[in-house]
C-alpha positions in Angstrom: 0.0 0.0 0.2 2.8 2.5 0.5 4.4 4.0 -2.9 8.2 3.5 -3.2 10.4 6.4 -4.5 13.8 5.0 -5.7 16.8 7.3 -5.2 19.4 5.4 -6.3 22.2 6.2 -8.2 20.6 9.8 -8.4 23.0 12.5 -7.1 20.2 15.4 -5.7 20.5 19.2 -4.3 19.0 19.6 -1.3 16.4 21.5 -3.0 15.8 18.8 -5.4 15.5 15.7 -2.0 13.1 18.2 -0.3 11.1 18.5 -3.7 11.1 14.7 -4.2 9.9 13.4 -0.7 6.9 12.9 0.5 5.0 15.3 2.2 1.1 15.6 3.9 -1.1 18.3 2.1 -1.5 20.7 5.0 -2.5 23.9 4.0 -2.7 26.5 7.1 -3.4 29.5 5.0 -6.7 28.1 3.5 -8.0 27.6 7.2 -7.0 30.9 7.8 -10.7 31.7 6.4 -12.5 29.6 8.7 -10.6 30.3 11.6 -11.0 34.4 11.5 -14.4 34.7 11.8 -14.2 32.6 14.8 -11.8 34.3 17.0 -13.6 37.7 15.8 -16.8 35.9 17.7 -14.5 35.4 20.6 -12.9 38.6 20.7 -16.5 40.6 20.9 -18.6 37.4 22.8 -16.1 36.1 25.3 -17.4 33.1 26.8 -20.7 32.9 25.7 -19.2 32.9 22.0 -16.9 30.1 23.3 -19.9 28.0 24.5 -21.9 28.2 21.3 -19.3 27.4 19.1 -18.3 24.4 21.7 -22.2 23.7 20.9 -21.8 23.6 17.3 -18.2 21.8 16.5 -18.2 19.7 19.5 -22.0 19.5 20.2 -22.0 20.1 23.8 -20.8 22.8 26.3 -21.5 23.1 29.9 -23.2 26.0 31.8 -19.4 27.2 32.9 -16.6 26.6 31.0 -14.3 26.5 33.9 -14.0 22.8 34.9 -14.9 23.1 38.7 -12.5 21.6 41.4 -15.1 18.6 42.2 -15.0 17.5 39.0 -11.4 17.4 38.8 -11.2 15.0 41.9 -13.7 13.1 40.5 -12.2 12.4 37.4 -9.2 11.3 39.6 -10.9 9.1 42.0 -12.5 7.0 39.0 -9.0 6.6 37.0 -8.0 3.3 36.1 -5.4 2.4 38.8 -3.0 1.1 36.1 -3.5 4.2 34.0 -2.9 6.0 36.7 0.3 4.2 37.6 1.6 4.6 34.0 1.0 8.4 34.3 2.7 8.9 37.5 5.7 6.9 35.9 5.2 9.2 32.6 5.3 12.2 35.1 8.4 11.1 36.8 10.4 10.6 34.3 9.4 13.9 32.3 10.1 15.9 35.5 13.5 14.3 35.6 14.9 15.1 32.4 13.3 18.4 32.0 14.7 19.4 35.3 18.1 19.3 33.6 17.2 21.8 30.9 16.7 24.2 33.9 18.8 27.4 33.2 21.2 29.6 35.3 21.8 33.1 34.9 25.3 34.1 33.6 27.2 37.3 34.3 30.3 38.1 31.7 32.6 41.0 33.3 33.1 42.9 29.8 35.2 45.4 31.5 36.6 46.8 34.8 33.3 48.0 36.2 31.0 47.0 33.2 29.1 43.9 33.2 26.6 41.7 31.4 24.0 39.5 32.8 22.0 37.1 31.2 18.8 36.7 33.3 16.3 33.5 32.7 12.7 34.8 33.4 9.7 32.7 33.2 6.8 33.6 31.3 3.9 35.1 33.1 1.1 33.0 32.2 0.7 30.5 29.8 -2.2 28.6 27.9 -1.5 25.0 27.6 -3.4 22.9 24.5 -4.8 19.3 24.7 -6.3 17.8 22.0 -9.3 15.7 22.6 -11.0 14.7 18.7 -10.0 11.5 17.4 -8.0 10.4 20.0 -7.7 11.3 23.8 -4.3 12.4 25.1 -3.3 12.3 28.7 0.3 11.8 28.0 0.1 15.9 26.4 -1.2 17.0 29.7 2.2 16.0 30.8 4.5 16.9 28.0 2.8 20.5 28.3 2.5 21.2 32.2 5.7 19.5 33.1 8.1 21.8 31.3 6.2 24.8 32.6 6.1 24.2 36.4 10.4 23.5 36.0 10.5 26.5 34.3 8.4 28.3 37.1 5.4 29.6 35.5 3.8 31.1 37.7 0.1 31.0 36.1 -1.3 28.5 33.5 -4.2 27.0 32.2 -5.2 23.9 30.5 -8.1 24.0 27.8 -9.1 20.5 26.0 -12.6 19.9 23.6 -15.8 19.3 25.8 -16.7 15.8 25.4 -20.6 14.9 24.7 -20.1 11.0 25.4 -19.1 12.4 29.5 -21.6 11.3 32.1 -22.7 12.3 35.3 -20.7 14.7 37.5 -18.6 15.3 34.1 -21.1 16.2 31.7 -19.7 19.0 29.0 -16.0 18.5 30.4 -13.0 17.6 28.9 -12.5 13.8 28.9 -12.0 12.1 32.1 -8.5 10.9 31.8 -7.5 14.4 30.8 -8.8 15.5 34.1 -7.4 13.6 36.0 -4.3 14.0 34.5 -4.3 17.6 35.7 -5.4 16.7 39.0 -1.8 14.1 39.0 0.0 17.6 38.0 -1.9 19.8 40.4 -3.2 21.8 37.8 -6.4 23.7 39.0 -7.3 26.0 36.0 -8.7 23.7 33.2 -11.0 25.0 30.6 -13.8 22.9 28.5 -13.0 24.5 25.0 -11.0 23.4 22.1 -10.5 24.3 18.8 -9.8 27.7 17.4 -11.8 29.2 20.1 -9.7 27.7 22.6 -6.6 29.5 21.5 -8.4 32.9 20.6 -10.3 32.4 24.2 -6.4 32.3 25.8 -5.7 35.2 23.9 -8.2 37.6 24.3 -9.1 36.7 28.1 -12.5 36.1 29.1 -14.9 36.3 31.7 -17.8 33.7 32.2 -19.8 34.4 35.4 -17.5 34.6 38.3 -14.6 33.0 36.6 -12.2 35.1 35.1 -9.3 33.7 32.4 -6.8 36.6 32.1 -5.2 36.5 28.9 -2.0 34.4 28.7 1.1 35.5 27.1 2.2 32.0 25.4 0.3 29.1 24.2 1.5 25.7 23.5 0.5 22.1 22.5 -0.4 20.4 19.3 -3.5 20.6 17.6 -5.3 20.2 14.6 -5.4 22.7 11.3 -7.7 24.6 12.7 -5.4 25.1 15.9 -2.4 25.6 14.0 -4.4 28.8 12.1 -5.5 30.2 15.1 -2.2 30.1 16.7 -1.1 32.0 13.1 -3.5 34.2 13.2 -3.3 35.6 16.9 0.7 35.2 16.8 2.5 38.4 18.0 -0.6 38.8 20.3 0.5 35.8 21.7 3.6 33.8 21.5 3.3 30.2 20.0 5.5 27.4 20.4 4.8 26.0 16.6 2.3 25.3 14.4 2.0 21.7 14.7 1.2 19.6 11.6 0.3 16.2 11.1 2.9 13.9 12.9 5.2 11.8 11.1 8.0 9.1 11.8 11.1 8.4 9.4 12.9 5.4 10.2 16.4 4.6 8.8 17.1 1.2 8.6 20.0 -1.6 7.2 19.4 -5.1 6.4 20.0 -5.6 10.0 16.3 -4.3 10.9 13.9 -6.5 11.7 10.8 -5.8 9.3 8.0 -6.6 12.2 9.5 -3.9 14.2 9.9 -1.1 11.4 6.3 -2.4 10.0 4.9 -1.7 13.8 6.1 1.4 14.2 5.5 2.8 10.9 1.7 1.8 11.6 2.0 3.1 14.9 2.1 6.9 13.9 -0.2 6.5 11.0 -2.9 5.4 13.5 -2.6 9.6 14.7 -4.4 10.4 11.5 -4.9 9.9 7.7 -2.8 12.8 7.1 -0.1 11.0 9.3 3.4 10.4 7.2 5.1 7.6 7.7 8.6 7.4 5.5 10.9 4.0 5.7 14.5 5.2 4.0 16.6 2.1 3.6 19.4 0.9 1.7 18.6 -2.7 1.4 15.5 -3.5 -0.9 14.8 -7.2 0.8 13.8 -5.3 4.3 12.0 -2.9 2.0 9.6 -6.0 0.6 9.5 -7.5 4.3 8.4 -4.4 5.7 5.6 -3.6 3.0 4.6 -7.0 3.5 4.5 -6.6 7.2 2.4 -3.3 7.0 0.0 -4.6 4.7 -0.7 -7.2 7.3 -0.5 -5.8 10.3 -2.4 -2.7 9.1 -5.3 -4.5 8.3 -5.4 -6.2 11.9 -5.2 -3.1 13.8 -7.7 -1.6 15.6 -7.9 1.7 13.5 -7.2 0.1 10.1 -9.1 2.3 8.0 -7.2 5.4 9.4 -3.9 3.3 9.0 -4.4 2.3 5.9 -5.4 5.9 4.3 -2.3 7.3 6.3 0.3 4.9 4.6 -1.3 4.6 1.1 -1.3 8.7 1.0 1.4 10.6 -0.7 3.1 11.6 2.4 4.0 8.3 3.0 6.6 6.0 1.1 9.4 3.6 1.4 12.5 5.4 -0.2 15.6 3.1 -1.3 18.7 4.8 -1.6 22.3 3.4 -2.4 23.9 3.2 0.9 23.6 5.1 4.4 25.5 8.0 3.8 22.8 8.5 1.4 20.0 7.5 3.7 21.3 10.4 6.2 21.4 13.0 3.7 17.7 12.2 2.5 16.2 12.1 6.3 18.6 15.4 6.8 16.4 17.0 4.3 13.3 15.5 5.4 13.8 16.6 9.1 11.5 14.3 10.6 9.3 14.9 13.9 10.4 11.3 15.1 13.5 9.6 13.5 14.2 6.6 14.3 17.4 5.1 13.4 18.1 0.8 13.2 20.9 0.5 11.8 24.3 -1.8 12.9 25.9 1.3 13.8 22.9 2.8 15.3 24.5 5.1 17.7 27.3 6.5 15.7 24.5 7.0 12.9 22.3 8.8 15.0 25.3 11.5 16.1 25.7 12.0 12.6 22.2 13.4 12.1 21.2 17.1 11.8 17.5 17.6 11.4 15.3 15.7 13.3 12.5 16.9 16.0 13.3 13.5 18.4 16.3 10.7 17.4 15.4 7.1 18.8 18.4 5.0 18.6 17.9 1.1 17.8 15.6 -1.6 17.8 14.4 -0.8 21.5 13.5 2.9 21.4 10.3 2.6 19.5 8.4 6.4 18.7 5.7 5.1 20.9 8.4 5.2 24.0 9.0 8.9 23.5 5.0 9.2 23.3 5.0 8.1 26.7 7.7 7.3 29.1 11.1 8.0 27.5 11.2 11.1 29.6 11.4 13.2 26.7 8.7 15.7 25.1 6.8 14.2 22.5 5.6 18.3 21.4 7.9 18.0 18.5 8.4 20.2 15.1 6.5 18.7 12.4 6.3 19.2 8.4 10.4 19.8 7.9 11.0 22.5 10.7 13.0 20.4 12.8 15.7 22.1 10.5 15.4 25.2 12.5 13.2 24.9 15.2 13.2 22.4 18.5 10.4 20.6 20.6 8.8 21.9 23.7 11.1 22.0 26.9 11.5 24.4 29.5 13.4 26.8 27.2 10.2 27.3 25.8 8.5 28.8 28.9 11.3 31.2 29.8 13.0 34.4 28.3 16.6 35.6 28.6 16.8 39.0 29.6 20.3 41.0 29.4 20.7 43.4 32.5 23.6 45.9 31.6 25.2 47.4 34.5 28.2 49.6 33.6 30.2 52.4 35.8 30.8 56.0 34.7 34.3 55.0 34.3 33.4 51.2 32.0 30.7 54.1 30.0 34.2 56.6 29.5 36.1 53.5 27.8 33.8 52.6 25.4 31.7 55.8 24.7 34.3 57.0 21.7 33.3 53.6 19.9 29.4 54.0 20.4 29.6 57.9 19.2 31.5 56.8 16.0 28.8 53.9 15.5 26.0 56.5 15.9 27.5 58.2 13.3 28.4 55.8 11.3 24.6 55.3 11.6 23.2 58.6 11.0 21.8 58.3 14.5 23.2 61.3 16.2 20.9 61.0 19.3 22.5 57.7 20.1 25.7 59.4 20.5 24.5 62.2 22.3 22.7 60.0 24.7 26.7 59.2 25.5 28.4 62.5 25.4 25.7 63.8 27.8 27.3 61.9 30.6 30.8 61.8 29.0 31.3 65.2 27.3 35.1 64.1 26.0 33.5 61.3 23.9 32.6 64.0 21.3 35.9 64.5 19.9 36.9 60.4 19.9 
């Protein structure tokens, strides 16, 4: 079912490689036409507009958008003990990895009496979005909340779409497992709102009875094309982590790889969405044939086979044949996958040479699904080739570096002449005058 792309015997430039490789169609610009009026409705109508949009798109909306503390407690109490244990392991491992990402202030002595300090300051308030469409993602609660907490963000809120299937005390609220994950992490501010209206609600803020959702400075978290479009539309009013597109997996494999492992991993990402991309890059034709056969067999038997087969048969998925693994490395670097598995005889050494990937999974026992849940790494990663210039979500995503410049009069005098000279070179004399007002001798420098 997967298309074949044979690059053997071809020497392609980076531009030609990028044009040749499969990629999902994900037209955020086109979605802006649908999203713009939604954001305007929220800007003008606040909570009532969000509720009406929730009813329109999700088929349900609670009387109040903020999930009460009692509902969070109920969701946690009703959580399957095995799921709770798994979430607790995921949280503990994520905290351990992300704790090592914490930044420390640094001070540089530029001259006697002159220092520049870089202070790392957390964003004041963050909106964390957790999808709730085809699948339920309590793991995304973990991946968003943990780095924000470690960064020291003082105020943050989670938004996830209301679920019409909920019953009892949870009617109209997000999925119970998402609420339970929030409760496990100590998140108290949770809203039943999804899609573009959630991003707009975070961006503009709103009042809902006695509840006040203050505007946020930053929105993070994955979502569908309408969430991505709302992020693009409101970028500037809010900071964003990325415009996340359909998920991707690329596997660089040689003849030593187990075709059943590779096939299972390609299918695992295809399970997300019909637009999900699964790409195998290999220099072993026999492996390619074995993987193709295993994919066809496994895809037909998996629970979400219709979705999986559509994704694997789409233009965004392919088996790519290369002359050797060096050419394979060039291909995966050009592709810049969200998730890259390296399953070769020399996997560690080969993985160390990769330049462009959201996350790299080394060897046969590090499948992407491990990173999705319990490796300790973050699964909110750049898609659509953006891994060549962007990173995944981390503690750094929630921090800002602020330079603090502290100079004595003597330290300013030492460099004043150069400041005046450069100000004159740029025809900005008032810049120089701001110095000569303090150091008159610098005028003749």
